[in-house]
Biopython code that builds the backbone (N, CA, C, O; Angstrom):
import numpy as np
from Bio.PDB.StructureBuilder import StructureBuilder

atoms = [
    (1, "MET", "N", (18.826, -22.875, -28.921)),
    (1, "MET", "CA", (18.316, -21.730, -28.226)),
    (1, "MET", "C", (16.874, -22.036, -27.692)),
    (1, "MET", "O", (16.541, -21.633, -26.577)),
    (2, "LYS", "N", (16.062, -22.712, -28.450)),
    (2, "LYS", "CA", (14.728, -22.990, -28.104)),
    (2, "LYS", "C", (14.736, -23.949, -26.836)),
    (2, "LYS", "O", (13.968, -23.773, -25.890)),
    (3, "LYS", "N", (15.641, -24.948, -26.893)),
    (3, "LYS", "CA", (15.684, -25.899, -25.757)),
    (3, "LYS", "C", (16.108, -25.224, -24.438)),
    (3, "LYS", "O", (15.617, -25.596, -23.373)),
    (4, "ASN", "N", (17.010, -24.243, -24.505)),
    (4, "ASN", "CA", (17.454, -23.455, -23.347)),
    (4, "ASN", "C", (16.239, -22.709, -22.770)),
    (4, "ASN", "O", (16.081, -22.723, -21.549)),
    (5, "SER", "N", (15.402, -22.084, -23.531)),
    (5, "SER", "CA", (14.280, -21.377, -22.964)),
    (5, "SER", "C", (13.297, -22.297, -22.370)),
    (5, "SER", "O", (12.631, -21.943, -21.397)),
    (6, "PHE", "N", (13.166, -23.516, -22.931)),
    (6, "PHE", "CA", (12.251, -24.574, -22.389)),
    (6, "PHE", "C", (12.714, -24.942, -20.984)),
    (6, "PHE", "O", (11.895, -25.044, -20.071)),
    (7, "VAL", "N", (14.069, -25.149, -20.793)),
    (7, "VAL", "CA", (14.592, -25.494, -19.542)),
    (7, "VAL", "C", (14.509, -24.395, -18.563)),
    (7, "VAL", "O", (14.244, -24.639, -17.386)),
    (8, "ASN", "N", (14.725, -23.175, -18.997)),
    (8, "ASN", "CA", (14.608, -22.018, -18.069)),
    (8, "ASN", "C", (13.187, -21.823, -17.542)),
    (8, "ASN", "O", (12.963, -21.458, -16.388)),
    (9, "GLN", "N", (12.238, -22.085, -18.444)),
    (9, "GLN", "CA", (10.824, -21.996, -17.989)),
    (9, "GLN", "C", (10.509, -22.888, -16.898)),
    (9, "GLN", "O", (9.882, -22.487, -15.918)),
    (10, "TYR", "N", (10.948, -24.183, -17.029)),
    (10, "TYR", "CA", (10.724, -25.193, -15.972)),
    (10, "TYR", "C", (11.602, -24.914, -14.723)),
    (10, "TYR", "O", (11.189, -25.209, -13.602)),
    (11, "LEU", "N", (12.745, -24.378, -14.910)),
    (11, "LEU", "CA", (13.592, -24.057, -13.792)),
    (11, "LEU", "C", (12.921, -22.991, -12.923)),
    (11, "LEU", "O", (12.941, -23.124, -11.699)),
    (12, "TYR", "N", (12.339, -21.961, -13.487)),
    (12, "TYR", "CA", (11.726, -20.935, -12.683)),
    (12, "TYR", "C", (10.348, -21.443, -12.114)),
    (12, "TYR", "O", (9.932, -20.958, -11.062)),
    (13, "GLN", "N", (9.690, -22.330, -12.728)),
    (13, "GLN", "CA", (8.475, -22.896, -12.174)),
    (13, "GLN", "C", (8.905, -23.760, -10.970)),
    (13, "GLN", "O", (8.219, -23.726, -9.948)),
    (14, "PHE", "N", (9.992, -24.524, -11.040)),
    (14, "PHE", "CA", (10.507, -25.300, -9.944)),
    (14, "PHE", "C", (10.875, -24.429, -8.804)),
    (14, "PHE", "O", (10.605, -24.758, -7.649)),
    (15, "LEU", "N", (11.525, -23.257, -9.119)),
    (15, "LEU", "CA", (11.933, -22.272, -8.068)),
    (15, "LEU", "C", (10.716, -21.738, -7.363)),
    (15, "LEU", "O", (10.712, -21.569, -6.144)),
    (16, "LEU", "N", (9.685, -21.472, -8.131)),
    (16, "LEU", "CA", (8.387, -21.051, -7.572)),
    (16, "LEU", "C", (7.832, -21.971, -6.567)),
    (16, "LEU", "O", (7.401, -21.560, -5.490)),
    (17, "LEU", "N", (7.838, -23.291, -6.928)),
    (17, "LEU", "CA", (7.374, -24.317, -6.058)),
    (17, "LEU", "C", (8.287, -24.359, -4.842)),
    (17, "LEU", "O", (7.783, -24.492, -3.727)),
    (18, "TYR", "N", (9.567, -24.256, -4.991)),
    (18, "TYR", "CA", (10.497, -24.301, -3.906)),
    (18, "TYR", "C", (10.209, -23.147, -2.890)),
    (18, "TYR", "O", (10.283, -23.335, -1.676)),
    (19, "CYS", "N", (9.883, -21.970, -3.435)),
    (19, "CYS", "CA", (9.472, -20.819, -2.567)),
    (19, "CYS", "C", (8.327, -21.183, -1.745)),
    (19, "CYS", "O", (8.313, -20.905, -0.546)),
    (20, "ILE", "N", (7.315, -21.821, -2.349)),
    (20, "ILE", "CA", (6.153, -22.148, -1.663)),
    (20, "ILE", "C", (6.491, -23.184, -0.543)),
    (20, "ILE", "O", (5.936, -23.090, 0.552)),
    (21, "LEU", "N", (7.331, -24.098, -0.787)),
    (21, "LEU", "CA", (7.739, -25.088, 0.225)),
    (21, "LEU", "C", (8.533, -24.457, 1.351)),
    (21, "LEU", "O", (8.408, -24.842, 2.514)),
    (22, "LEU", "N", (9.349, -23.485, 0.988)),
    (22, "LEU", "CA", (10.118, -22.775, 2.050)),
    (22, "LEU", "C", (9.226, -21.984, 2.947)),
    (22, "LEU", "O", (9.437, -21.927, 4.159)),
    (23, "GLN", "N", (8.195, -21.353, 2.343)),
    (23, "GLN", "CA", (7.273, -20.553, 3.149)),
    (23, "GLN", "C", (6.413, -21.517, 4.035)),
    (23, "GLN", "O", (6.149, -21.224, 5.201)),
    (24, "ALA", "N", (6.004, -22.626, 3.473)),
    (24, "ALA", "CA", (5.244, -23.563, 4.265)),
    (24, "ALA", "C", (6.121, -24.148, 5.371)),
    (24, "ALA", "O", (5.612, -24.457, 6.449)),
    (25, "GLY", "N", (7.380, -24.303, 5.143)),
    (25, "GLY", "CA", (8.285, -24.785, 6.192)),
    (25, "GLY", "C", (8.382, -23.855, 7.364)),
    (25, "GLY", "O", (8.398, -24.285, 8.518)),
    (26, "THR", "N", (8.449, -22.568, 7.066)),
    (26, "THR", "CA", (8.527, -21.590, 8.212)),
    (26, "THR", "C", (7.225, -21.597, 9.016)),
    (26, "THR", "O", (7.251, -21.472, 10.240)),
    (27, "PHE", "N", (6.054, -21.747, 8.310)),
    (27, "PHE", "CA", (4.809, -21.827, 9.136)),
    (27, "PHE", "C", (4.741, -23.016, 9.909)),
    (27, "PHE", "O", (4.244, -22.954, 11.033)),
    (28, "ILE", "N", (5.202, -24.162, 9.432)),
    (28, "ILE", "CA", (5.124, -25.458, 10.181)),
    (28, "ILE", "C", (6.135, -25.390, 11.366)),
    (28, "ILE", "O", (5.817, -25.846, 12.464)),
    (29, "ILE", "N", (7.289, -24.851, 11.155)),
    (29, "ILE", "CA", (8.263, -24.706, 12.301)),
    (29, "ILE", "C", (7.695, -23.811, 13.311)),
    (29, "ILE", "O", (7.851, -24.067, 14.505)),
    (30, "SER", "N", (7.043, -22.772, 12.915)),
    (30, "SER", "CA", (6.440, -21.779, 13.855)),
    (30, "SER", "C", (5.361, -22.420, 14.668)),
    (30, "SER", "O", (5.275, -22.216, 15.879)),
    (31, "LYS", "N", (4.521, -23.207, 13.998)),
    (31, "LYS", "CA", (3.464, -23.973, 14.792)),
    (31, "LYS", "C", (4.069, -24.932, 15.800)),
    (31, "LYS", "O", (3.596, -25.075, 16.927)),
    (32, "TYR", "N", (5.129, -25.581, 15.355)),
    (32, "TYR", "CA", (5.764, -26.592, 16.202)),
    (32, "TYR", "C", (6.374, -25.909, 17.406)),
    (32, "TYR", "O", (6.258, -26.417, 18.521)),
    (33, "ILE", "N", (7.016, -24.776, 17.214)),
    (33, "ILE", "CA", (7.581, -23.998, 18.301)),
    (33, "ILE", "C", (6.477, -23.609, 19.322)),
    (33, "ILE", "O", (6.670, -23.728, 20.532)),
    (34, "CYS", "N", (5.332, -23.146, 18.809)),
    (34, "CYS", "CA", (4.220, -22.688, 19.666)),
    (34, "CYS", "C", (3.700, -23.864, 20.522)),
    (34, "CYS", "O", (3.394, -23.701, 21.703)),
    (35, "ILE", "N", (3.614, -25.007, 19.915)),
    (35, "ILE", "CA", (3.049, -26.190, 20.668)),
    (35, "ILE", "C", (4.062, -26.676, 21.693)),
    (35, "ILE", "O", (3.683, -27.051, 22.803)),
    (36, "ARG", "N", (5.302, -26.677, 21.353)),
    (36, "ARG", "CA", (6.328, -27.321, 22.241)),
    (36, "ARG", "C", (7.144, -26.334, 23.007)),
    (36, "ARG", "O", (8.203, -26.700, 23.517)),
    (37, "ALA", "N", (6.703, -25.063, 23.125)),
    (37, "ALA", "CA", (7.575, -24.053, 23.710)),
    (37, "ALA", "C", (8.011, -24.371, 25.151)),
    (37, "ALA", "O", (9.152, -24.100, 25.525)),
    (38, "GLU", "N", (7.095, -24.951, 25.967)),
    (38, "GLU", "CA", (7.410, -25.253, 27.303)),
    (38, "GLU", "C", (8.500, -26.360, 27.455)),
    (38, "GLU", "O", (9.305, -26.364, 28.387)),
    (39, "THR", "N", (8.463, -27.231, 26.536)),
    (39, "THR", "CA", (9.411, -28.398, 26.710)),
    (39, "THR", "C", (10.833, -28.142, 26.078)),
    (39, "THR", "O", (11.803, -28.859, 26.325)),
    (40, "PHE", "N", (10.861, -27.093, 25.271)),
    (40, "PHE", "CA", (12.201, -26.802, 24.671)),
    (40, "PHE", "C", (13.091, -26.086, 25.671)),
    (40, "PHE", "O", (12.608, -25.346, 26.529)),
    (41, "GLY", "N", (14.342, -26.301, 25.559)),
    (41, "GLY", "CA", (15.317, -25.512, 26.204)),
    (41, "GLY", "C", (15.621, -24.280, 25.368)),
    (41, "GLY", "O", (15.114, -24.118, 24.258)),
    (42, "LEU", "N", (16.440, -23.437, 25.912)),
    (42, "LEU", "CA", (16.889, -22.213, 25.174)),
    (42, "LEU", "C", (17.645, -22.514, 23.929)),
    (42, "LEU", "O", (17.460, -21.842, 22.915)),
    (43, "LYS", "N", (18.547, -23.568, 23.973)),
    (43, "LYS", "CA", (19.294, -23.876, 22.808)),
    (43, "LYS", "C", (18.424, -24.440, 21.676)),
    (43, "LYS", "O", (18.663, -24.121, 20.512)),
    (44, "MET", "N", (17.477, -25.225, 21.975)),
    (44, "MET", "CA", (16.531, -25.813, 20.922)),
    (44, "MET", "C", (15.682, -24.688, 20.362)),
    (44, "MET", "O", (15.516, -24.624, 19.144)),
    (45, "SER", "N", (15.150, -23.822, 21.152)),
    (45, "SER", "CA", (14.328, -22.761, 20.661)),
    (45, "SER", "C", (15.137, -21.879, 19.782)),
    (45, "SER", "O", (14.642, -21.441, 18.744)),
    (46, "PHE", "N", (16.350, -21.593, 20.136)),
    (46, "PHE", "CA", (17.156, -20.741, 19.311)),
    (46, "PHE", "C", (17.487, -21.371, 17.951)),
    (46, "PHE", "O", (17.537, -20.696, 16.922)),
    (47, "MET", "N", (17.710, -22.700, 17.988)),
    (47, "MET", "CA", (17.972, -23.390, 16.664)),
    (47, "MET", "C", (16.761, -23.335, 15.830)),
    (47, "MET", "O", (16.876, -23.087, 14.629)),
    (48, "LEU", "N", (15.585, -23.549, 16.376)),
    (48, "LEU", "CA", (14.397, -23.495, 15.549)),
    (48, "LEU", "C", (14.082, -22.118, 14.953)),
    (48, "LEU", "O", (13.672, -21.998, 13.798)),
    (49, "PHE", "N", (14.286, -21.086, 15.778)),
    (49, "PHE", "CA", (14.114, -19.701, 15.327)),
    (49, "PHE", "C", (15.133, -19.373, 14.258)),
    (49, "PHE", "O", (14.822, -18.672, 13.294)),
    (50, "LEU", "N", (16.349, -19.872, 14.418)),
    (50, "LEU", "CA", (17.417, -19.654, 13.429)),
    (50, "LEU", "C", (17.032, -20.326, 12.098)),
    (50, "LEU", "O", (17.191, -19.738, 11.028)),
    (51, "SER", "N", (16.537, -21.530, 12.182)),
    (51, "SER", "CA", (16.065, -22.241, 10.999)),
    (51, "SER", "C", (14.940, -21.489, 10.328)),
    (51, "SER", "O", (14.889, -21.439, 9.099)),
    (52, "MET", "N", (14.074, -20.925, 11.058)),
    (52, "MET", "CA", (12.994, -20.155, 10.434)),
    (52, "MET", "C", (13.589, -18.944, 9.732)),
    (52, "MET", "O", (13.176, -18.624, 8.617)),
    (53, "PHE", "N", (14.555, -18.256, 10.356)),
    (53, "PHE", "CA", (15.188, -17.089, 9.751)),
    (53, "PHE", "C", (15.935, -17.495, 8.432)),
    (53, "PHE", "O", (15.847, -16.783, 7.431)),
    (54, "ILE", "N", (16.629, -18.581, 8.445)),
    (54, "ILE", "CA", (17.320, -19.046, 7.269)),
    (54, "ILE", "C", (16.372, -19.406, 6.134)),
    (54, "ILE", "O", (16.658, -19.090, 4.980)),
    (55, "LEU", "N", (15.255, -20.058, 6.429)),
    (55, "LEU", "CA", (14.245, -20.445, 5.469)),
    (55, "LEU", "C", (13.621, -19.107, 4.867)),
    (55, "LEU", "O", (13.419, -18.984, 3.659)),
    (56, "THR", "N", (13.356, -18.203, 5.715)),
    (56, "THR", "CA", (12.752, -16.959, 5.225)),
    (56, "THR", "C", (13.747, -16.167, 4.346)),
    (56, "THR", "O", (13.338, -15.565, 3.352)),
    (57, "ALA", "N", (15.023, -16.161, 4.695)),
    (57, "ALA", "CA", (16.060, -15.500, 3.887)),
    (57, "ALA", "C", (16.154, -16.187, 2.532)),
    (57, "ALA", "O", (16.174, -15.520, 1.498)),
    (58, "MET", "N", (16.213, -17.531, 2.529)),
    (58, "MET", "CA", (16.232, -18.259, 1.307)),
    (58, "MET", "C", (15.038, -17.958, 0.390)),
    (58, "MET", "O", (15.170, -17.728, -0.812)),
    (59, "TYR", "N", (13.855, -17.974, 1.044)),
    (59, "TYR", "CA", (12.617, -17.628, 0.333)),
    (59, "TYR", "C", (12.706, -16.241, -0.326)),
    (59, "TYR", "O", (12.328, -16.110, -1.490)),
    (60, "ALA", "N", (13.197, -15.192, 0.381)),
    (60, "ALA", "CA", (13.236, -13.872, -0.139)),
    (60, "ALA", "C", (14.202, -13.846, -1.356)),
    (60, "ALA", "O", (13.892, -13.169, -2.336)),
    (61, "VAL", "N", (15.334, -14.537, -1.334)),
    (61, "VAL", "CA", (16.306, -14.448, -2.396)),
    (61, "VAL", "C", (15.681, -15.205, -3.637)),
    (61, "VAL", "O", (15.666, -14.677, -4.749)),
    (62, "ILE", "N", (15.205, -16.371, -3.414)),
    (62, "ILE", "CA", (14.650, -17.218, -4.564)),
    (62, "ILE", "C", (13.392, -16.537, -5.102)),
    (62, "ILE", "O", (13.104, -16.660, -6.293)),
    (63, "TRP", "N", (12.651, -15.839, -4.285)),
    (63, "TRP", "CA", (11.444, -15.188, -4.805)),
    (63, "TRP", "C", (11.796, -14.046, -5.773)),
    (63, "TRP", "O", (11.090, -13.785, -6.747)),
    (64, "GLN", "N", (12.917, -13.380, -5.461)),
    (64, "GLN", "CA", (13.365, -12.293, -6.361)),
    (64, "GLN", "C", (13.787, -12.884, -7.695)),
    (64, "GLN", "O", (13.542, -12.291, -8.746)),
    (65, "LEU", "N", (14.430, -14.068, -7.656)),
    (65, "LEU", "CA", (14.808, -14.723, -8.928)),
    (65, "LEU", "C", (13.577, -15.119, -9.740)),
    (65, "LEU", "O", (13.522, -14.957, -10.958)),
    (66, "VAL", "N", (12.613, -15.635, -9.025)),
    (66, "VAL", "CA", (11.328, -16.117, -9.678)),
    (66, "VAL", "C", (10.688, -14.891, -10.358)),
    (66, "VAL", "O", (10.290, -14.970, -11.520)),
    (67, "LEU", "N", (10.589, -13.788, -9.656)),
    (67, "LEU", "CA", (9.930, -12.582, -10.182)),
    (67, "LEU", "C", (10.614, -12.029, -11.436)),
    (67, "LEU", "O", (9.983, -11.308, -12.208)),
    (68, "LYS", "N", (11.855, -12.344, -11.646)),
    (68, "LYS", "CA", (12.489, -11.841, -12.826)),
    (68, "LYS", "C", (11.968, -12.480, -14.060)),
    (68, "LYS", "O", (12.035, -11.847, -15.114)),
    (69, "LYS", "N", (11.431, -13.730, -14.032)),
    (69, "LYS", "CA", (11.022, -14.444, -15.181)),
    (69, "LYS", "C", (9.516, -14.779, -15.211)),
    (69, "LYS", "O", (8.977, -15.054, -16.284)),
    (70, "ILE", "N", (8.842, -14.760, -14.076)),
    (70, "ILE", "CA", (7.431, -15.061, -14.004)),
    (70, "ILE", "C", (6.665, -13.874, -13.609)),
    (70, "ILE", "O", (7.025, -13.222, -12.629)),
    (71, "ASP", "N", (5.608, -13.536, -14.317)),
    (71, "ASP", "CA", (4.756, -12.411, -14.043)),
    (71, "ASP", "C", (4.258, -12.484, -12.653)),
    (71, "ASP", "O", (3.914, -13.555, -12.153)),
    (72, "LEU", "N", (4.212, -11.292, -11.989)),
    (72, "LEU", "CA", (3.696, -11.226, -10.614)),
    (72, "LEU", "C", (2.215, -11.672, -10.516)),
    (72, "LEU", "O", (1.756, -12.236, -9.522)),
    (73, "SER", "N", (1.496, -11.368, -11.646)),
    (73, "SER", "CA", (0.018, -11.768, -11.603)),
    (73, "SER", "C", (-0.124, -13.226, -11.636)),
    (73, "SER", "O", (-1.223, -13.715, -11.374)),
    (74, "ILE", "N", (0.927, -14.007, -11.945)),
    (74, "ILE", "CA", (0.865, -15.468, -11.978)),
    (74, "ILE", "C", (1.595, -15.997, -10.727)),
    (74, "ILE", "O", (1.105, -16.909, -10.061)),
    (75, "ALA", "N", (2.771, -15.416, -10.412)),
    (75, "ALA", "CA", (3.588, -15.997, -9.340)),
    (75, "ALA", "C", (2.932, -15.844, -8.025)),
    (75, "ALA", "O", (2.923, -16.805, -7.257)),
    (76, "TYR", "N", (2.365, -14.687, -7.685)),
    (76, "TYR", "CA", (1.805, -14.445, -6.367)),
    (76, "TYR", "C", (0.530, -15.300, -6.145)),
    (76, "TYR", "O", (0.433, -15.925, -5.089)),
    (77, "PRO", "N", (-0.430, -15.363, -7.055)),
    (77, "PRO", "CA", (-1.543, -16.180, -6.856)),
    (77, "PRO", "C", (-1.226, -17.719, -6.761)),
    (77, "PRO", "O", (-1.967, -18.485, -6.146)),
    (78, "SER", "N", (-0.114, -18.114, -7.388)),
    (78, "SER", "CA", (0.362, -19.472, -7.347)),
    (78, "SER", "C", (0.770, -19.889, -5.906)),
    (78, "SER", "O", (0.777, -21.063, -5.535)),
    (79, "THR", "N", (1.096, -18.875, -5.159)),
    (79, "THR", "CA", (1.540, -19.213, -3.786)),
    (79, "THR", "C", (0.321, -19.676, -2.911)),
    (79, "THR", "O", (0.504, -20.183, -1.804)),
    (80, "SER", "N", (-0.877, -19.492, -3.423)),
    (80, "SER", "CA", (-2.011, -19.985, -2.653)),
    (80, "SER", "C", (-1.984, -21.489, -2.537)),
    (80, "SER", "O", (-2.750, -22.040, -1.747)),
    (81, "ILE", "N", (-1.155, -22.173, -3.270)),
    (81, "ILE", "CA", (-0.990, -23.642, -3.103)),
    (81, "ILE", "C", (-0.458, -23.943, -1.728)),
    (81, "ILE", "O", (-0.568, -25.082, -1.274)),
    (82, "ILE", "N", (0.112, -22.977, -1.046)),
    (82, "ILE", "CA", (0.668, -23.179, 0.248)),
    (82, "ILE", "C", (-0.416, -23.637, 1.283)),
    (82, "ILE", "O", (-0.117, -24.278, 2.290)),
    (83, "TYR", "N", (-1.691, -23.267, 0.967)),
    (83, "TYR", "CA", (-2.825, -23.706, 1.818)),
    (83, "TYR", "C", (-2.967, -25.208, 1.847)),
    (83, "TYR", "O", (-3.339, -25.788, 2.867)),
    (84, "LEU", "N", (-2.655, -25.866, 0.672)),
    (84, "LEU", "CA", (-2.713, -27.306, 0.657)),
    (84, "LEU", "C", (-1.644, -27.926, 1.548)),
    (84, "LEU", "O", (-1.905, -28.877, 2.284)),
    (85, "PHE", "N", (-0.469, -27.389, 1.471)),
    (85, "PHE", "CA", (0.626, -27.946, 2.286)),
    (85, "PHE", "C", (0.396, -27.737, 3.783)),
    (85, "PHE", "O", (0.679, -28.601, 4.612)),
    (86, "ILE", "N", (-0.125, -26.559, 4.084)),
    (86, "ILE", "CA", (-0.387, -26.245, 5.546)),
    (86, "ILE", "C", (-1.573, -27.095, 6.032)),
    (86, "ILE", "O", (-1.562, -27.584, 7.161)),
    (87, "PHE", "N", (-2.578, -27.266, 5.192)),
    (87, "PHE", "CA", (-3.703, -28.141, 5.628)),
    (87, "PHE", "C", (-3.236, -29.532, 5.960)),
    (87, "PHE", "O", (-3.525, -30.073, 7.027)),
    (88, "PHE", "N", (-2.489, -30.115, 5.000)),
    (88, "PHE", "CA", (-2.095, -31.536, 5.192)),
    (88, "PHE", "C", (-1.081, -31.669, 6.321)),
    (88, "PHE", "O", (-1.108, -32.662, 7.049)),
    (89, "SER", "N", (-0.215, -30.728, 6.481)),
    (89, "SER", "CA", (0.745, -30.810, 7.604)),
    (89, "SER", "C", (-0.028, -30.625, 8.976)),
    (89, "SER", "O", (0.310, -31.247, 9.983)),
    (90, "GLY", "N", (-1.030, -29.780, 8.954)),
    (90, "GLY", "CA", (-1.841, -29.627, 10.163)),
    (90, "GLY", "C", (-2.617, -30.938, 10.561)),
    (90, "GLY", "O", (-2.737, -31.317, 11.726)),
    (91, "VAL", "N", (-3.110, -31.560, 9.508)),
    (91, "VAL", "CA", (-3.813, -32.798, 9.765)),
    (91, "VAL", "C", (-2.971, -33.973, 10.160)),
    (91, "VAL", "O", (-3.322, -34.698, 11.092)),
    (92, "PHE", "N", (-1.858, -34.187, 9.473)),
    (92, "PHE", "CA", (-0.994, -35.268, 9.664)),
    (92, "PHE", "C", (0.062, -35.181, 10.779)),
    (92, "PHE", "O", (0.395, -36.156, 11.451)),
    (93, "PHE", "N", (0.566, -33.935, 10.929)),
    (93, "PHE", "CA", (1.630, -33.710, 11.892)),
    (93, "PHE", "C", (1.113, -33.231, 13.238)),
    (93, "PHE", "O", (1.676, -33.581, 14.275)),
    (94, "PHE", "N", (0.013, -32.410, 13.239)),
    (94, "PHE", "CA", (-0.452, -31.840, 14.428)),
    (94, "PHE", "C", (-1.859, -32.317, 14.889)),
    (94, "PHE", "O", (-2.433, -31.787, 15.841)),
    (95, "ASP", "N", (-2.369, -33.308, 14.193)),
    (95, "ASP", "CA", (-3.622, -34.006, 14.532)),
    (95, "ASP", "C", (-4.821, -32.962, 14.652)),
    (95, "ASP", "O", (-5.690, -33.048, 15.520)),
    (96, "GLU", "N", (-4.766, -32.013, 13.725)),
    (96, "GLU", "CA", (-5.889, -31.021, 13.682)),
    (96, "GLU", "C", (-7.116, -31.695, 12.978)),
    (96, "GLU", "O", (-6.999, -32.545, 12.096)),
    (97, "LYS", "N", (-8.238, -31.250, 13.438)),
    (97, "LYS", "CA", (-9.520, -31.743, 12.873)),
    (97, "LYS", "C", (-9.815, -31.048, 11.541)),
    (97, "LYS", "O", (-9.463, -29.892, 11.305)),
    (98, "TRP", "N", (-10.463, -31.807, 10.714)),
    (98, "TRP", "CA", (-10.905, -31.230, 9.435)),
    (98, "TRP", "C", (-12.344, -31.692, 9.115)),
    (98, "TRP", "O", (-12.837, -32.661, 9.693)),
    (99, "ASN", "N", (-12.985, -30.999, 8.212)),
    (99, "ASN", "CA", (-14.326, -31.404, 7.728)),
    (99, "ASN", "C", (-14.418, -31.247, 6.249)),
    (99, "ASN", "O", (-13.446, -30.837, 5.614)),
    (100, "TYR", "N", (-15.545, -31.554, 5.673)),
    (100, "TYR", "CA", (-15.710, -31.404, 4.296)),
    (100, "TYR", "C", (-15.683, -29.999, 3.732)),
    (100, "TYR", "O", (-15.378, -29.799, 2.556)),
    (101, "PHE", "N", (-16.008, -29.012, 4.582)),
    (101, "PHE", "CA", (-15.855, -27.644, 4.163)),
    (101, "PHE", "C", (-14.388, -27.220, 3.826)),
    (101, "PHE", "O", (-14.135, -26.418, 2.928)),
    (102, "HIS", "N", (-13.427, -27.823, 4.621)),
    (102, "HIS", "CA", (-12.049, -27.605, 4.315)),
    (102, "HIS", "C", (-11.704, -28.160, 2.962)),
    (102, "HIS", "O", (-10.982, -27.510, 2.206)),
    (103, "ILE", "N", (-12.197, -29.352, 2.616)),
    (103, "ILE", "CA", (-11.904, -29.949, 1.391)),
    (103, "ILE", "C", (-12.463, -29.179, 0.192)),
    (103, "ILE", "O", (-11.817, -29.020, -0.844)),
    (104, "VAL", "N", (-13.715, -28.703, 0.391)),
    (104, "VAL", "CA", (-14.338, -27.967, -0.703)),
    (104, "VAL", "C", (-13.622, -26.590, -0.896)),
    (104, "VAL", "O", (-13.424, -26.143, -2.025)),
    (105, "GLY", "N", (-13.253, -25.951, 0.203)),
    (105, "GLY", "CA", (-12.515, -24.636, 0.100)),
    (105, "GLY", "C", (-11.182, -24.848, -0.602)),
    (105, "GLY", "O", (-10.825, -24.121, -1.529)),
    (106, "LEU", "N", (-10.431, -25.895, -0.125)),
    (106, "LEU", "CA", (-9.156, -26.140, -0.757)),
    (106, "LEU", "C", (-9.274, -26.503, -2.177)),
    (106, "LEU", "O", (-8.411, -26.129, -2.972)),
    (107, "SER", "N", (-10.361, -27.261, -2.581)),
    (107, "SER", "CA", (-10.543, -27.585, -3.988)),
    (107, "SER", "C", (-10.803, -26.322, -4.765)),
    (107, "SER", "O", (-10.260, -26.150, -5.857)),
    (108, "LEU", "N", (-11.612, -25.440, -4.238)),
    (108, "LEU", "CA", (-11.847, -24.166, -4.997)),
    (108, "LEU", "C", (-10.576, -23.350, -5.149)),
    (108, "LEU", "O", (-10.327, -22.795, -6.219)),
    (109, "ILE", "N", (-9.758, -23.264, -4.093)),
    (109, "ILE", "CA", (-8.477, -22.496, -4.163)),
    (109, "ILE", "C", (-7.550, -23.149, -5.201)),
    (109, "ILE", "O", (-6.956, -22.473, -6.042)),
    (110, "PHE", "N", (-7.447, -24.464, -5.116)),
    (110, "PHE", "CA", (-6.497, -25.184, -6.065)),
    (110, "PHE", "C", (-7.013, -25.068, -7.465)),
    (110, "PHE", "O", (-6.226, -24.759, -8.359)),
    (111, "SER", "N", (-8.316, -25.299, -7.732)),
    (111, "SER", "CA", (-8.804, -25.172, -9.101)),
    (111, "SER", "C", (-8.713, -23.768, -9.608)),
    (111, "SER", "O", (-8.394, -23.553, -10.777)),
    (112, "GLY", "N", (-8.982, -22.805, -8.764)),
    (112, "GLY", "CA", (-8.758, -21.377, -9.246)),
    (112, "GLY", "C", (-7.344, -21.059, -9.593)),
    (112, "GLY", "O", (-7.059, -20.326, -10.541)),
    (113, "THR", "N", (-6.428, -21.641, -8.783)),
    (113, "THR", "CA", (-4.956, -21.438, -9.152)),
    (113, "THR", "C", (-4.646, -22.104, -10.477)),
    (113, "THR", "O", (-3.965, -21.513, -11.314)),
    (114, "VAL", "N", (-5.124, -23.311, -10.687)),
    (114, "VAL", "CA", (-4.855, -23.995, -11.961)),
    (114, "VAL", "C", (-5.478, -23.272, -13.131)),
    (114, "VAL", "O", (-4.830, -23.139, -14.169)),
    (115, "ILE", "N", (-6.654, -22.818, -13.018)),
    (115, "ILE", "CA", (-7.338, -22.005, -14.113)),
    (115, "ILE", "C", (-6.556, -20.777, -14.394)),
    (115, "ILE", "O", (-6.331, -20.428, -15.553)),
    (116, "LEU", "N", (-6.137, -20.116, -13.365)),
    (116, "LEU", "CA", (-5.400, -18.848, -13.561)),
    (116, "LEU", "C", (-4.095, -19.111, -14.310)),
    (116, "LEU", "O", (-3.740, -18.393, -15.245)),
    (117, "CYS", "N", (-3.381, -20.173, -13.870)),
    (117, "CYS", "CA", (-2.043, -20.464, -14.488)),
    (117, "CYS", "C", (-2.241, -21.019, -15.922)),
    (117, "CYS", "O", (-1.485, -20.670, -16.828)),
    (118, "LYS", "N", (-3.242, -21.868, -16.116)),
    (118, "LYS", "CA", (-3.464, -22.396, -17.449)),
    (118, "LYS", "C", (-3.846, -21.253, -18.457)),
    (118, "LYS", "O", (-3.414, -21.267, -19.610)),
    (119, "GLY", "N", (-4.655, -20.283, -17.991)),
    (119, "GLY", "CA", (-5.162, -19.231, -18.769)),
    (119, "GLY", "C", (-4.032, -18.264, -19.140)),
    (119, "GLY", "O", (-4.195, -17.477, -20.072)),
    (120, "SER", "N", (-2.938, -18.298, -18.467)),
    (120, "SER", "CA", (-1.835, -17.358, -18.781)),
    (120, "SER", "C", (-0.678, -17.971, -19.601)),
    (120, "SER", "O", (0.293, -17.277, -19.902)),
    (121, "VAL", "N", (-0.773, -19.223, -19.951)),
    (121, "VAL", "CA", (0.211, -19.859, -20.759)),
    (121, "VAL", "C", (0.281, -19.181, -22.107)),
    (121, "VAL", "O", (-0.726, -19.063, -22.804)),
    (122, "LYS", "N", (1.407, -18.757, -22.457)),
    (122, "LYS", "CA", (1.558, -18.136, -23.773)),
    (122, "LYS", "C", (1.750, -19.177, -24.849)),
    (122, "LYS", "O", (2.556, -20.099, -24.724)),
    (123, "GLN", "N", (1.006, -19.006, -25.883)),
    (123, "GLN", "CA", (0.993, -19.963, -26.972)),
    (123, "GLN", "C", (2.139, -19.658, -27.954)),
    (123, "GLN", "O", (2.300, -20.361, -28.952)),
]
sb = StructureBuilder()
sb.init_structure("model")
sb.init_model(0)
sb.init_chain("A")
sb.init_seg("    ")
for serial, (resi, resn, name, xyz) in enumerate(atoms, 1):
    if name == "N":
        sb.init_residue(resn, " ", resi, " ")
    sb.init_atom(name, np.array(xyz, "f"), 0.0, 1.0, " ", f" {name:<3s}", serial, name[0])
structure = sb.get_structure()
């Protein structure tokens, strides 16, 4: 019984990370559509919008599963990790400029999320 709860705990943490990745995916696809809107045909635009809709629907369903087992006060602030994914995708995929203020800000967000989650671990 103890091993099963251990597996469930990590399963829901994995699902939380998956939610974050799904949400980041919708933002990245949205940015891609905005940049390439003139070059896409109607069929390609429809496919990308459909993929955004599917990712959002998957996010909504999995988010409800996550909230069943993880406190909202932990789950929602953990989604701030999405800023890391968005920053790196902007820099590497869309050639966006960055500076040290971005790094400092992201470091503060990430360390705040880690502190919040570590402080909530039940002994």
